[in-house]
PDB file of N, CA, C, O and CB in Angstrom:
ATOM      1  N   MET A   1       0.652  -1.192   0.132  1.00  0.00           N
ATOM      2  CA  MET A   1       0.004  -0.539   0.033  1.00  0.00           C
ATOM      3  C   MET A   1       0.634   1.052  -0.751  1.00  0.00           C
ATOM      4  O   MET A   1       1.363   0.762  -1.699  1.00  0.00           O
ATOM      5  CB  MET A   1      -0.498  -0.696   1.240  1.00  0.00           C
ATOM      6  N   ASP A   2       0.510   2.483  -0.562  1.00  0.00           N
ATOM      7  CA  ASP A   2       1.491   3.772  -1.175  1.00  0.00           C
ATOM      8  C   ASP A   2       0.457   4.454  -1.459  1.00  0.00           C
ATOM      9  O   ASP A   2      -0.334   4.350  -2.397  1.00  0.00           O
ATOM     10  CB  ASP A   2       2.578   3.603  -2.535  1.00  0.00           C
ATOM     11  N   LEU A   3       0.516   5.321  -0.400  1.00  0.00           N
ATOM     12  CA  LEU A   3       0.129   6.681  -0.559  1.00  0.00           C
ATOM     13  C   LEU A   3       0.942   8.067  -1.580  1.00  0.00           C
ATOM     14  O   LEU A   3       2.115   8.439  -1.556  1.00  0.00           O
ATOM     15  CB  LEU A   3       0.151   7.010   0.859  1.00  0.00           C
ATOM     16  N   ALA A   4      -0.311   8.613  -2.474  1.00  0.00           N
ATOM     17  CA  ALA A   4       0.477   9.683  -2.893  1.00  0.00           C
ATOM     18  C   ALA A   4       1.286  10.835  -1.890  1.00  0.00           C
ATOM     19  O   ALA A   4       0.959  10.918  -0.706  1.00  0.00           O
ATOM     20  CB  ALA A   4      -0.420  10.325  -3.698  1.00  0.00           C
ATOM     21  N   PRO A   5       2.137  11.528  -2.341  1.00  0.00           N
ATOM     22  CA  PRO A   5       2.503  12.320  -2.145  1.00  0.00           C
ATOM     23  C   PRO A   5       2.143  13.418  -1.049  1.00  0.00           C
ATOM     24  O   PRO A   5       0.980  13.592  -1.412  1.00  0.00           O
ATOM     25  CB  PRO A   5       2.525  12.451  -3.027  1.00  0.00           C
ATOM     26  N   PHE A   6       2.285  14.213  -0.058  1.00  0.00           N
ATOM     27  CA  PHE A   6       1.893  15.208   0.911  1.00  0.00           C
ATOM     28  C   PHE A   6       1.392  16.626   0.145  1.00  0.00           C
ATOM     29  O   PHE A   6       0.325  16.358   0.697  1.00  0.00           O
ATOM     30  CB  PHE A   6       3.186  15.465   1.909  1.00  0.00           C
ATOM     31  N   GLY A   7       1.296  17.087  -0.127  1.00  0.00           N
ATOM     32  CA  GLY A   7       1.073  18.227  -0.722  1.00  0.00           C
ATOM     33  C   GLY A   7       1.794  19.032   0.390  1.00  0.00           C
ATOM     34  O   GLY A   7       1.920  18.616   1.542  1.00  0.00           O
ATOM     35  N   ASP A   8       2.310  20.358  -0.111  1.00  0.00           N
ATOM     36  CA  ASP A   8       3.273  21.330   0.545  1.00  0.00           C
ATOM     37  C   ASP A   8       2.750  22.409   1.729  1.00  0.00           C
ATOM     38  O   ASP A   8       3.445  23.301   2.216  1.00  0.00           O
ATOM     39  CB  ASP A   8       3.845  22.163  -0.624  1.00  0.00           C
ATOM     40  N   MET A   9       0.842  21.993   2.191  1.00  0.00           N
ATOM     41  CA  MET A   9       0.146  22.802   2.828  1.00  0.00           C
ATOM     42  C   MET A   9       0.203  21.540   3.953  1.00  0.00           C
ATOM     43  O   MET A   9       0.176  21.850   5.144  1.00  0.00           O
ATOM     44  CB  MET A   9      -1.278  23.466   2.095  1.00  0.00           C
ATOM     45  N   VAL A  10       0.263  20.444   3.657  1.00  0.00           N
ATOM     46  CA  VAL A  10      -0.240  19.322   4.490  1.00  0.00           C
ATOM     47  C   VAL A  10       0.505  19.502   5.841  1.00  0.00           C
ATOM     48  O   VAL A  10       1.441  18.706   5.768  1.00  0.00           O
ATOM     49  CB  VAL A  10       0.041  17.829   3.799  1.00  0.00           C
ATOM     50  N   PRO A  11       0.594  20.402   7.524  1.00  0.00           N
ATOM     51  CA  PRO A  11       1.311  19.987   8.063  1.00  0.00           C
ATOM     52  C   PRO A  11       1.860  18.536   9.011  1.00  0.00           C
ATOM     53  O   PRO A  11       1.293  17.451   9.140  1.00  0.00           O
ATOM     54  CB  PRO A  11       1.194  20.759   8.328  1.00  0.00           C
ATOM     55  N   GLN A  12       2.848  18.899   9.442  1.00  0.00           N
ATOM     56  CA  GLN A  12       3.943  17.408   9.731  1.00  0.00           C
ATOM     57  C   GLN A  12       2.829  16.442  11.008  1.00  0.00           C
ATOM     58  O   GLN A  12       2.758  15.263  11.352  1.00  0.00           O
ATOM     59  CB  GLN A  12       6.113  18.086  10.789  1.00  0.00           C
ATOM     60  N   ASN A  13       2.136  17.666  11.373  1.00  0.00           N
ATOM     61  CA  ASN A  13       0.688  16.959  12.269  1.00  0.00           C
ATOM     62  C   ASN A  13       0.356  15.829  11.755  1.00  0.00           C
ATOM     63  O   ASN A  13       0.681  14.698  12.117  1.00  0.00           O
ATOM     64  CB  ASN A  13      -0.757  17.775  12.238  1.00  0.00           C
ATOM     65  N   VAL A  14      -0.712  16.369  10.361  1.00  0.00           N
ATOM     66  CA  VAL A  14      -1.605  15.437   9.996  1.00  0.00           C
ATOM     67  C   VAL A  14      -0.194  13.951   9.300  1.00  0.00           C
ATOM     68  O   VAL A  14       0.013  12.754   9.499  1.00  0.00           O
ATOM     69  CB  VAL A  14      -2.937  16.373   8.625  1.00  0.00           C
ATOM     70  N   ARG A  15       0.355  14.984   8.534  1.00  0.00           N
ATOM     71  CA  ARG A  15       1.241  13.560   7.776  1.00  0.00           C
ATOM     72  C   ARG A  15       2.013  12.860   9.107  1.00  0.00           C
ATOM     73  O   ARG A  15       1.115  13.613   9.486  1.00  0.00           O
ATOM     74  CB  ARG A  15       2.741  14.158   6.348  1.00  0.00           C
ATOM     75  N   ASP A  16       2.430  12.484   9.739  1.00  0.00           N
ATOM     76  CA  ASP A  16       2.574  12.041  10.981  1.00  0.00           C
ATOM     77  C   ASP A  16       1.802  11.145  11.453  1.00  0.00           C
ATOM     78  O   ASP A  16       2.234  10.116  11.974  1.00  0.00           O
ATOM     79  CB  ASP A  16       2.546  12.873  11.706  1.00  0.00           C
ATOM     80  N   GLU A  17       0.359  11.469  11.309  1.00  0.00           N
ATOM     81  CA  GLU A  17      -0.750  10.674  11.434  1.00  0.00           C
ATOM     82  C   GLU A  17      -0.780   9.761  10.609  1.00  0.00           C
ATOM     83  O   GLU A  17      -0.259   8.648  10.680  1.00  0.00           O
ATOM     84  CB  GLU A  17      -1.813  11.251  11.375  1.00  0.00           C
ATOM     85  N   VAL A  18      -1.538  10.321   9.613  1.00  0.00           N
ATOM     86  CA  VAL A  18      -1.520   9.581   7.800  1.00  0.00           C
ATOM     87  C   VAL A  18      -0.316   8.336   8.532  1.00  0.00           C
ATOM     88  O   VAL A  18      -0.377   7.298   9.191  1.00  0.00           O
ATOM     89  CB  VAL A  18      -0.529  11.113   5.868  1.00  0.00           C
ATOM     90  N   ASN A  19       0.756   9.243   7.908  1.00  0.00           N
ATOM     91  CA  ASN A  19       2.220   7.761   7.852  1.00  0.00           C
ATOM     92  C   ASN A  19       1.628   6.295   9.276  1.00  0.00           C
ATOM     93  O   ASN A  19       1.552   5.066   9.298  1.00  0.00           O
ATOM     94  CB  ASN A  19       4.650   8.908   8.813  1.00  0.00           C
ATOM     95  N   ALA A  20       1.390   7.279  10.088  1.00  0.00           N
ATOM     96  CA  ALA A  20       1.260   5.953  11.019  1.00  0.00           C
ATOM     97  C   ALA A  20      -0.418   5.140  11.343  1.00  0.00           C
ATOM     98  O   ALA A  20      -0.512   4.065  11.936  1.00  0.00           O
ATOM     99  CB  ALA A  20       1.902   6.526  12.607  1.00  0.00           C
ATOM    100  N   ALA A  21      -1.453   5.821  10.883  1.00  0.00           N
ATOM    101  CA  ALA A  21      -1.921   4.884  10.636  1.00  0.00           C
ATOM    102  C   ALA A  21      -2.231   3.971   9.007  1.00  0.00           C
ATOM    103  O   ALA A  21      -2.991   3.011   8.886  1.00  0.00           O
ATOM    104  CB  ALA A  21      -2.777   5.246  11.296  1.00  0.00           C
ATOM    105  N   LYS A  22      -1.649   4.418   8.229  1.00  0.00           N
ATOM    106  CA  LYS A  22      -0.764   3.400   7.167  1.00  0.00           C
ATOM    107  C   LYS A  22      -0.020   2.355   7.600  1.00  0.00           C
ATOM    108  O   LYS A  22      -0.253   1.180   7.319  1.00  0.00           O
ATOM    109  CB  LYS A  22       0.240   4.071   6.426  1.00  0.00           C
ATOM    110  N   GLU A  23       0.695   2.671   8.143  1.00  0.00           N
ATOM    111  CA  GLU A  23       1.576   1.518   8.700  1.00  0.00           C
ATOM    112  C   GLU A  23       0.873   0.573   9.827  1.00  0.00           C
ATOM    113  O   GLU A  23       0.900  -0.588   9.416  1.00  0.00           O
ATOM    114  CB  GLU A  23       2.908   2.181   9.364  1.00  0.00           C
ATOM    115  N   GLN A  24       0.220   0.673  11.175  1.00  0.00           N
ATOM    116  CA  GLN A  24      -1.123   0.175  11.144  1.00  0.00           C
ATOM    117  C   GLN A  24      -2.110  -1.139  10.433  1.00  0.00           C
ATOM    118  O   GLN A  24      -2.528  -2.243  10.784  1.00  0.00           O
ATOM    119  CB  GLN A  24      -1.535   1.141  10.769  1.00  0.00           C
ATOM    120  N   ILE A  25      -2.167  -0.334   9.342  1.00  0.00           N
ATOM    121  CA  ILE A  25      -3.052  -0.864   8.059  1.00  0.00           C
ATOM    122  C   ILE A  25      -2.242  -1.803   7.684  1.00  0.00           C
ATOM    123  O   ILE A  25      -2.574  -2.985   7.598  1.00  0.00           O
ATOM    124  CB  ILE A  25      -3.406   0.142   6.798  1.00  0.00           C
ATOM    125  N   ILE A  26      -0.841  -1.245   7.368  1.00  0.00           N
ATOM    126  CA  ILE A  26      -0.484  -2.403   6.994  1.00  0.00           C
ATOM    127  C   ILE A  26       0.357  -3.392   8.190  1.00  0.00           C
ATOM    128  O   ILE A  26       1.222  -4.158   7.766  1.00  0.00           O
ATOM    129  CB  ILE A  26       0.287  -2.093   5.774  1.00  0.00           C
ATOM    130  N   SER A  27       0.188  -3.362   9.069  1.00  0.00           N
ATOM    131  CA  SER A  27       0.740  -4.381  10.206  1.00  0.00           C
ATOM    132  C   SER A  27      -0.612  -5.676  10.402  1.00  0.00           C
ATOM    133  O   SER A  27      -0.513  -6.822  10.841  1.00  0.00           O
ATOM    134  CB  SER A  27       1.043  -3.301  11.963  1.00  0.00           C
ATOM    135  N   GLY A  28      -1.999  -4.824   9.807  1.00  0.00           N
ATOM    136  CA  GLY A  28      -2.915  -5.550  10.259  1.00  0.00           C
ATOM    137  C   GLY A  28      -3.815  -4.960  11.634  1.00  0.00           C
ATOM    138  O   GLY A  28      -4.876  -5.540  11.870  1.00  0.00           O
ATOM    139  N   GLU A  29      -3.452  -3.968  12.416  1.00  0.00           N
ATOM    140  CA  GLU A  29      -3.441  -3.706  13.361  1.00  0.00           C
ATOM    141  C   GLU A  29      -4.510  -2.746  13.448  1.00  0.00           C
ATOM    142  O   GLU A  29      -5.145  -2.451  14.461  1.00  0.00           O
ATOM    143  CB  GLU A  29      -2.341  -3.487  13.681  1.00  0.00           C
ATOM    144  N   LEU A  30      -4.632  -2.327  12.381  1.00  0.00           N
ATOM    145  CA  LEU A  30      -6.371  -1.201  12.078  1.00  0.00           C
ATOM    146  C   LEU A  30      -6.815  -1.720  10.980  1.00  0.00           C
ATOM    147  O   LEU A  30      -6.179  -2.269  10.080  1.00  0.00           O
ATOM    148  CB  LEU A  30      -6.306   0.755  11.683  1.00  0.00           C
ATOM    149  N   HIS A  31      -8.049  -1.510  11.091  1.00  0.00           N
ATOM    150  CA  HIS A  31      -9.185  -2.328  10.214  1.00  0.00           C
ATOM    151  C   HIS A  31      -9.966  -1.470   8.979  1.00  0.00           C
ATOM    152  O   HIS A  31     -11.178  -1.636   8.839  1.00  0.00           O
ATOM    153  CB  HIS A  31     -10.435  -2.836  11.324  1.00  0.00           C
ATOM    154  N   PRO A  32      -9.563  -0.965   8.493  1.00  0.00           N
ATOM    155  CA  PRO A  32     -10.490   0.151   8.014  1.00  0.00           C
ATOM    156  C   PRO A  32     -11.979   0.149   7.435  1.00  0.00           C
ATOM    157  O   PRO A  32     -12.776   1.008   7.060  1.00  0.00           O
ATOM    158  CB  PRO A  32      -9.834   0.684   7.087  1.00  0.00           C
ATOM    159  N   PHE A  33     -11.965  -0.778   7.509  1.00  0.00           N
ATOM    160  CA  PHE A  33     -13.470  -1.905   6.704  1.00  0.00           C
ATOM    161  C   PHE A  33     -14.328  -2.478   8.221  1.00  0.00           C
ATOM    162  O   PHE A  33     -14.995  -3.493   8.423  1.00  0.00           O
ATOM    163  CB  PHE A  33     -12.595  -3.969   5.486  1.00  0.00           C
ATOM    164  N   THR A  34     -14.141  -1.897   8.671  1.00  0.00           N
ATOM    165  CA  THR A  34     -15.182  -2.925  10.369  1.00  0.00           C
ATOM    166  C   THR A  34     -15.523  -1.546  10.299  1.00  0.00           C
ATOM    167  O   THR A  34     -14.875  -0.505  10.190  1.00  0.00           O
ATOM    168  CB  THR A  34     -14.266  -3.874  12.413  1.00  0.00           C
ATOM    169  N   GLY A  35     -17.182  -1.949  10.426  1.00  0.00           N
ATOM    170  CA  GLY A  35     -18.455  -1.078  11.248  1.00  0.00           C
ATOM    171  C   GLY A  35     -17.633  -0.604  12.065  1.00  0.00           C
ATOM    172  O   GLY A  35     -16.451  -0.543  12.402  1.00  0.00           O
ATOM    173  N   PRO A  36     -19.084  -0.162  12.354  1.00  0.00           N
ATOM    174  CA  PRO A  36     -20.930   0.402  11.566  1.00  0.00           C
ATOM    175  C   PRO A  36     -19.945   0.847  10.379  1.00  0.00           C
ATOM    176  O   PRO A  36     -18.737   0.994  10.563  1.00  0.00           O
ATOM    177  CB  PRO A  36     -22.326   2.211  12.563  1.00  0.00           C
ATOM    178  N   ILE A  37     -20.681   1.078   8.947  1.00  0.00           N
ATOM    179  CA  ILE A  37     -20.383   1.264   7.512  1.00  0.00           C
ATOM    180  C   ILE A  37     -21.507   0.755   6.931  1.00  0.00           C
ATOM    181  O   ILE A  37     -21.838  -0.343   6.482  1.00  0.00           O
ATOM    182  CB  ILE A  37     -19.116   0.604   6.976  1.00  0.00           C
ATOM    183  N   ASN A  38     -22.303   2.451   7.125  1.00  0.00           N
ATOM    184  CA  ASN A  38     -23.076   2.580   6.328  1.00  0.00           C
ATOM    185  C   ASN A  38     -23.334   3.114   4.640  1.00  0.00           C
ATOM    186  O   ASN A  38     -22.204   2.956   4.178  1.00  0.00           O
ATOM    187  CB  ASN A  38     -23.497   3.005   7.008  1.00  0.00           C
ATOM    188  N   ASP A  39     -23.851   3.434   3.960  1.00  0.00           N
ATOM    189  CA  ASP A  39     -24.106   3.415   2.368  1.00  0.00           C
ATOM    190  C   ASP A  39     -24.481   5.180   2.552  1.00  0.00           C
ATOM    191  O   ASP A  39     -24.864   5.683   3.608  1.00  0.00           O
ATOM    192  CB  ASP A  39     -25.683   2.073   1.631  1.00  0.00           C
ATOM    193  N   ASN A  40     -24.358   5.599   1.823  1.00  0.00           N
ATOM    194  CA  ASN A  40     -24.946   6.821   1.597  1.00  0.00           C
ATOM    195  C   ASN A  40     -25.881   7.392   1.794  1.00  0.00           C
ATOM    196  O   ASN A  40     -25.993   8.603   1.981  1.00  0.00           O
ATOM    197  CB  ASN A  40     -24.989   7.015   0.892  1.00  0.00           C
ATOM    198  N   ALA A  41     -26.791   6.483   1.775  1.00  0.00           N
ATOM    199  CA  ALA A  41     -28.533   6.341   1.486  1.00  0.00           C
ATOM    200  C   ALA A  41     -28.493   6.107   3.163  1.00  0.00           C
ATOM    201  O   ALA A  41     -29.476   5.385   3.324  1.00  0.00           O
ATOM    202  CB  ALA A  41     -29.367   4.691   0.173  1.00  0.00           C
ATOM    203  N   GLY A  42     -28.062   6.262   4.125  1.00  0.00           N
ATOM    204  CA  GLY A  42     -28.087   5.531   5.117  1.00  0.00           C
ATOM    205  C   GLY A  42     -27.918   4.122   5.349  1.00  0.00           C
ATOM    206  O   GLY A  42     -27.934   3.811   6.540  1.00  0.00           O
ATOM    207  N   GLU A  43     -27.763   3.206   4.538  1.00  0.00           N
ATOM    208  CA  GLU A  43     -28.358   1.614   5.639  1.00  0.00           C
ATOM    209  C   GLU A  43     -27.495   1.278   5.912  1.00  0.00           C
ATOM    210  O   GLU A  43     -26.386   1.408   5.394  1.00  0.00           O
ATOM    211  CB  GLU A  43     -29.126   0.243   5.199  1.00  0.00           C
ATOM    212  N   LEU A  44     -27.927   0.600   7.080  1.00  0.00           N
ATOM    213  CA  LEU A  44     -26.787  -0.066   7.669  1.00  0.00           C
ATOM    214  C   LEU A  44     -25.909  -1.115   6.691  1.00  0.00           C
ATOM    215  O   LEU A  44     -26.613  -1.459   5.741  1.00  0.00           O
ATOM    216  CB  LEU A  44     -27.354  -0.828   8.888  1.00  0.00           C
ATOM    217  N   ARG A  45     -24.866  -1.587   6.662  1.00  0.00           N
ATOM    218  CA  ARG A  45     -24.433  -1.914   5.007  1.00  0.00           C
ATOM    219  C   ARG A  45     -22.947  -3.293   6.008  1.00  0.00           C
ATOM    220  O   ARG A  45     -22.862  -4.489   5.731  1.00  0.00           O
ATOM    221  CB  ARG A  45     -23.470   0.331   3.590  1.00  0.00           C
ATOM    222  N   VAL A  46     -22.043  -2.542   7.092  1.00  0.00           N
ATOM    223  CA  VAL A  46     -21.814  -3.847   7.909  1.00  0.00           C
ATOM    224  C   VAL A  46     -21.871  -3.220   9.060  1.00  0.00           C
ATOM    225  O   VAL A  46     -21.863  -2.016   9.318  1.00  0.00           O
ATOM    226  CB  VAL A  46     -20.479  -4.745   7.709  1.00  0.00           C
ATOM    227  N   ASN A  47     -21.945  -4.414   9.917  1.00  0.00           N
ATOM    228  CA  ASN A  47     -22.676  -4.083  11.326  1.00  0.00           C
ATOM    229  C   ASN A  47     -21.067  -3.753  12.269  1.00  0.00           C
ATOM    230  O   ASN A  47     -19.864  -3.917  12.065  1.00  0.00           O
ATOM    231  CB  ASN A  47     -23.873  -5.797  12.067  1.00  0.00           C
ATOM    232  N   GLY A  48     -21.868  -3.256  13.265  1.00  0.00           N
ATOM    233  CA  GLY A  48     -20.549  -2.699  14.156  1.00  0.00           C
ATOM    234  C   GLY A  48     -19.374  -4.214  14.581  1.00  0.00           C
ATOM    235  O   GLY A  48     -19.923  -5.315  14.615  1.00  0.00           O
ATOM    236  N   GLY A  49     -17.857  -4.141  14.868  1.00  0.00           N
ATOM    237  CA  GLY A  49     -17.569  -4.647  15.107  1.00  0.00           C
ATOM    238  C   GLY A  49     -17.341  -5.960  13.991  1.00  0.00           C
ATOM    239  O   GLY A  49     -16.637  -6.914  14.323  1.00  0.00           O
ATOM    240  N   GLU A  50     -17.644  -5.933  13.379  1.00  0.00           N
ATOM    241  CA  GLU A  50     -17.666  -6.528  11.540  1.00  0.00           C
ATOM    242  C   GLU A  50     -17.355  -5.854  10.582  1.00  0.00           C
ATOM    243  O   GLU A  50     -17.763  -4.853   9.995  1.00  0.00           O
ATOM    244  CB  GLU A  50     -18.899  -6.885  10.914  1.00  0.00           C
ATOM    245  N   THR A  51     -15.521  -7.502  10.429  1.00  0.00           N
ATOM    246  CA  THR A  51     -14.693  -6.541   9.210  1.00  0.00           C
ATOM    247  C   THR A  51     -14.976  -6.561   8.122  1.00  0.00           C
ATOM    248  O   THR A  51     -16.177  -6.542   8.393  1.00  0.00           O
ATOM    249  CB  THR A  51     -13.445  -6.710   8.957  1.00  0.00           C
ATOM    250  N   MET A  52     -14.972  -6.590   6.812  1.00  0.00           N
ATOM    251  CA  MET A  52     -15.759  -7.095   5.363  1.00  0.00           C
ATOM    252  C   MET A  52     -15.040  -7.812   4.725  1.00  0.00           C
ATOM    253  O   MET A  52     -14.810  -7.020   3.811  1.00  0.00           O
ATOM    254  CB  MET A  52     -16.178  -6.094   4.344  1.00  0.00           C
ATOM    255  N   THR A  53     -14.752  -8.270   4.590  1.00  0.00           N
ATOM    256  CA  THR A  53     -13.562  -9.422   3.935  1.00  0.00           C
ATOM    257  C   THR A  53     -13.548  -9.378   2.915  1.00  0.00           C
ATOM    258  O   THR A  53     -14.475  -9.032   2.182  1.00  0.00           O
ATOM    259  CB  THR A  53     -13.595 -10.802   4.074  1.00  0.00           C
ATOM    260  N   ASP A  54     -11.963  -9.887   2.471  1.00  0.00           N
ATOM    261  CA  ASP A  54     -11.992  -9.500   0.677  1.00  0.00           C
ATOM    262  C   ASP A  54     -12.931  -9.586   0.222  1.00  0.00           C
ATOM    263  O   ASP A  54     -13.745  -8.683   0.029  1.00  0.00           O
ATOM    264  CB  ASP A  54     -11.308 -10.208  -0.309  1.00  0.00           C
ATOM    265  N   GLU A  55     -13.040 -11.065  -0.136  1.00  0.00           N
ATOM    266  CA  GLU A  55     -14.415 -10.969  -0.804  1.00  0.00           C
ATOM    267  C   GLU A  55     -15.277 -10.037  -0.885  1.00  0.00           C
ATOM    268  O   GLU A  55     -15.273  -9.258  -1.838  1.00  0.00           O
ATOM    269  CB  GLU A  55     -15.088 -11.688  -0.440  1.00  0.00           C
ATOM    270  N   GLU A  56     -16.203  -9.961   0.158  1.00  0.00           N
ATOM    271  CA  GLU A  56     -17.307  -8.899   0.458  1.00  0.00           C
ATOM    272  C   GLU A  56     -16.269  -7.369  -0.168  1.00  0.00           C
ATOM    273  O   GLU A  56     -17.132  -6.821  -0.854  1.00  0.00           O
ATOM    274  CB  GLU A  56     -17.841  -8.901   2.594  1.00  0.00           C
ATOM    275  N   LEU A  57     -15.367  -6.727  -0.256  1.00  0.00           N
ATOM    276  CA  LEU A  57     -14.183  -5.812   0.032  1.00  0.00           C
ATOM    277  C   LEU A  57     -14.278  -5.344  -2.312  1.00  0.00           C
ATOM    278  O   LEU A  57     -14.472  -4.301  -2.938  1.00  0.00           O
ATOM    279  CB  LEU A  57     -12.130  -7.145   1.090  1.00  0.00           C
ATOM    280  N   LEU A  58     -14.007  -6.818  -2.738  1.00  0.00           N
ATOM    281  CA  LEU A  58     -13.640  -6.642  -3.951  1.00  0.00           C
ATOM    282  C   LEU A  58     -14.658  -6.780  -4.808  1.00  0.00           C
ATOM    283  O   LEU A  58     -14.424  -6.569  -5.998  1.00  0.00           O
ATOM    284  CB  LEU A  58     -12.696  -7.370  -4.252  1.00  0.00           C
ATOM    285  N   SER A  59     -16.215  -7.222  -4.322  1.00  0.00           N
ATOM    286  CA  SER A  59     -17.306  -7.342  -4.827  1.00  0.00           C
ATOM    287  C   SER A  59     -18.286  -5.743  -4.458  1.00  0.00           C
ATOM    288  O   SER A  59     -18.903  -5.239  -5.397  1.00  0.00           O
ATOM    289  CB  SER A  59     -17.840  -8.797  -4.228  1.00  0.00           C
ATOM    290  N   PHE A  60     -18.339  -5.019  -2.953  1.00  0.00           N
ATOM    291  CA  PHE A  60     -19.326  -4.424  -3.369  1.00  0.00           C
ATOM    292  C   PHE A  60     -19.430  -3.711  -3.825  1.00  0.00           C
ATOM    293  O   PHE A  60     -18.375  -3.316  -4.322  1.00  0.00           O
ATOM    294  CB  PHE A  60     -19.845  -4.234  -2.986  1.00  0.00           C
ATOM    295  N   ASN A  61     -21.001  -2.625  -4.207  1.00  0.00           N
ATOM    296  CA  ASN A  61     -21.316  -2.456  -4.986  1.00  0.00           C
ATOM    297  C   ASN A  61     -22.329  -1.187  -4.610  1.00  0.00           C
ATOM    298  O   ASN A  61     -23.404  -1.073  -5.199  1.00  0.00           O
ATOM    299  CB  ASN A  61     -21.560  -3.575  -5.498  1.00  0.00           C
ATOM    300  N   TRP A  62     -21.880  -0.186  -3.522  1.00  0.00           N
ATOM    301  CA  TRP A  62     -22.346   0.831  -3.154  1.00  0.00           C
ATOM    302  C   TRP A  62     -21.131   1.681  -2.708  1.00  0.00           C
ATOM    303  O   TRP A  62     -20.022   1.148  -2.704  1.00  0.00           O
ATOM    304  CB  TRP A  62     -23.348   0.568  -2.234  1.00  0.00           C
ATOM    305  N   LEU A  63     -21.268   2.912  -2.349  1.00  0.00           N
ATOM    306  CA  LEU A  63     -21.336   4.387  -1.676  1.00  0.00           C
ATOM    307  C   LEU A  63     -20.996   4.267  -0.803  1.00  0.00           C
ATOM    308  O   LEU A  63     -22.052   3.784  -0.395  1.00  0.00           O
ATOM    309  CB  LEU A  63     -22.355   5.122  -1.479  1.00  0.00           C
ATOM    310  N   VAL A  64     -20.213   4.246   0.281  1.00  0.00           N
ATOM    311  CA  VAL A  64     -20.133   4.867   1.319  1.00  0.00           C
ATOM    312  C   VAL A  64     -20.594   5.911   2.077  1.00  0.00           C
ATOM    313  O   VAL A  64     -20.800   6.974   1.491  1.00  0.00           O
ATOM    314  CB  VAL A  64     -19.481   4.969   1.284  1.00  0.00           C
ATOM    315  N   GLU A  65     -20.893   5.801   3.797  1.00  0.00           N
ATOM    316  CA  GLU A  65     -21.406   7.501   4.007  1.00  0.00           C
ATOM    317  C   GLU A  65     -21.243   8.049   3.812  1.00  0.00           C
ATOM    318  O   GLU A  65     -20.206   7.579   3.344  1.00  0.00           O
ATOM    319  CB  GLU A  65     -21.526   8.209   4.558  1.00  0.00           C
ATOM    320  N   GLY A  66     -21.097   9.989   3.356  1.00  0.00           N
ATOM    321  CA  GLY A  66     -20.533  10.292   3.079  1.00  0.00           C
ATOM    322  C   GLY A  66     -20.111  11.361   1.120  1.00  0.00           C
ATOM    323  O   GLY A  66     -19.793  12.448   0.638  1.00  0.00           O
ATOM    324  N   VAL A  67     -20.453   9.953   0.799  1.00  0.00           N
ATOM    325  CA  VAL A  67     -19.943   9.994  -0.711  1.00  0.00           C
ATOM    326  C   VAL A  67     -21.307  10.330  -0.955  1.00  0.00           C
ATOM    327  O   VAL A  67     -22.320  10.047  -0.315  1.00  0.00           O
ATOM    328  CB  VAL A  67     -19.207   8.563  -1.568  1.00  0.00           C
ATOM    329  N   VAL A  68     -21.053  11.356  -2.586  1.00  0.00           N
ATOM    330  CA  VAL A  68     -22.239  12.212  -3.272  1.00  0.00           C
ATOM    331  C   VAL A  68     -22.654  11.141  -4.424  1.00  0.00           C
ATOM    332  O   VAL A  68     -21.790  10.269  -4.328  1.00  0.00           O
ATOM    333  CB  VAL A  68     -21.685  13.907  -3.987  1.00  0.00           C
ATOM    334  N   GLY A  69     -23.109  10.954  -4.953  1.00  0.00           N
ATOM    335  CA  GLY A  69     -23.180  10.859  -6.694  1.00  0.00           C
ATOM    336  C   GLY A  69     -23.506   8.978  -6.458  1.00  0.00           C
ATOM    337  O   GLY A  69     -23.551   8.552  -5.304  1.00  0.00           O
ATOM    338  N   GLU A  70     -23.697   8.061  -7.585  1.00  0.00           N
ATOM    339  CA  GLU A  70     -24.743   7.028  -7.522  1.00  0.00           C
ATOM    340  C   GLU A  70     -23.848   6.645  -8.335  1.00  0.00           C
ATOM    341  O   GLU A  70     -23.260   7.300  -9.196  1.00  0.00           O
ATOM    342  CB  GLU A  70     -26.325   7.111  -7.818  1.00  0.00           C
ATOM    343  N   ILE A  71     -23.706   5.098  -7.927  1.00  0.00           N
ATOM    344  CA  ILE A  71     -22.843   3.602  -8.970  1.00  0.00           C
ATOM    345  C   ILE A  71     -24.156   3.799 -10.051  1.00  0.00           C
ATOM    346  O   ILE A  71     -25.345   3.948  -9.768  1.00  0.00           O
ATOM    347  CB  ILE A  71     -22.704   1.303  -7.933  1.00  0.00           C
ATOM    348  N   PRO A  72     -23.175   3.717 -12.057  1.00  0.00           N
ATOM    349  CA  PRO A  72     -24.411   3.618 -12.329  1.00  0.00           C
ATOM    350  C   PRO A  72     -24.707   1.960 -12.896  1.00  0.00           C
ATOM    351  O   PRO A  72     -23.690   1.338 -13.206  1.00  0.00           O
ATOM    352  CB  PRO A  72     -24.725   4.820 -13.355  1.00  0.00           C
ATOM    353  N   GLU A  73     -26.244   1.131 -13.058  1.00  0.00           N
ATOM    354  CA  GLU A  73     -26.482   0.289 -13.236  1.00  0.00           C
ATOM    355  C   GLU A  73     -26.494   0.184 -14.629  1.00  0.00           C
ATOM    356  O   GLU A  73     -26.792  -0.882 -15.166  1.00  0.00           O
ATOM    357  CB  GLU A  73     -27.284   0.059 -12.593  1.00  0.00           C
TER     358      GLU A  73
END
């Protein structure tokens, strides 16, 4: 996993937090797809405490809460 370079205006403390989270994801300590996760229509898609499987991550066809738009059919 890697990230694009930080912009010049991103403060060092934010860079440090992002890089720490990145390392936690790589090590398996942080699971960003652990619920509760709602879709952008407000429907609960992942229950609290549950983590999406690789199969679910590769096949889900909905947008997370906060994302504006629709997935074409």
